[in-house]
N, C-alpha and C positions, 0 to 999 in steps of 0.2 A: 533543736530541742531534744532532750533526753527522754528515754522511756522510764527512767528512774528519777525520783525526786532528788533535788540537791540535798546534800548533807551527809552525815556519817551513817553507815549501815547499822542495823540492829545487831546486837550480839547475844549469843546464847552459849552457856557452858554446859555441855551435856553431862558432865561428871557431877556437878552440884545442882543443876537445874536453875542456876542464876541467870538472870537476863530475861529476854523475851523469846519464848518458844516460837519457832518458825510456823507460819500459817500454811494451810493447804492452798497456796496461791502460787502463780508463776513468778519467777524471779531469778536473780543471780546470787550465788553464794561463794564464800571464801572460807577455807579452813586454815587456821593458824595453829602452829605448834606452841609449846610452852614458852619459847623465847620470843614469840610474837611474829615469827616469819610466816609468810603466806606459803602454804604447802600445796594447795589445790584451789582452782577456780572452776566453777561450773555454772550451768544454767539448767533450769528445769521448769516443768509446768506444775510441780507440787513440791514446794520447799520442805514440808514436814516429812513426806514420804522419802524424799531423797536423803535427808539427814539420817533417817532410820536405816536406809540401805548402806550408807557409809559407815555407820556405827557397827552394823552386822558384819560388814566386810573387813573391818579393822582399819580402814583408811582414816577414820576419825576416832582416835583412841579415847576411851573413857576411864582408864585406870586412875585411881586416886593420885593426885599430885602431878599428873602429866601436863595439865594446863592447856589442853587443846580447846579451842573455841570455834564456833561457827558464826560467821558474820553474813548477813544477807540483806538484800534490798528487794522489795516487792515491786514487780513491774506494773505499770499503769494499764488501763484498759485498751490503749492503742497498740500495745506490743503484740508481736507475733513471734513464733518460734524463730523465724529468720532474723528479726531485729535483735532478739535476745542473744542469738548465736554470734551475730556480728559484734555486739558489745562484749560478749565473752571473749572472743578472739582478740579484741583490742586490749582487754584487761590482761590476758595471758601474755601477749607481746610486751606489755608494760612491766609486769611483775616477775615473769619467768618462774612460776612456781615449780617446785621439784617433782611433784607427783603428776603433773600434766604431761602426758606422753606425746601429745600432738598440739597443734595450734588451735584447738577448740573443735568441739563437735565430733571428734574421732572420725571425721570424714563422712558422717551421716548427712544426707540431704535434709534440709529443713522441711518440716511438714507444712501443710497448707493451713 
């Protein structure tokens, strides 16, 4: 059984504000470029905060017409940092996003 509900992820376009803004909840997210390719996959304990960090760093561009989007899935109450990181690693291995430098978690140990 998955820690994420079956179905497609929620989408948000930070340039136009279209879609569903990420909540302050744990989950997994993907960034897509204007052509629809997945450029980054990550997991976090606060989706909204993490999106703002990626916008500030430039990893999630918000220039008019760039077409970048954030897709996310909120984790259920049974998830832990460890289970979300395991799922993140599987997603990275499956999609090979260009901006992920490692196989997930950047080598950080999962918290308790």
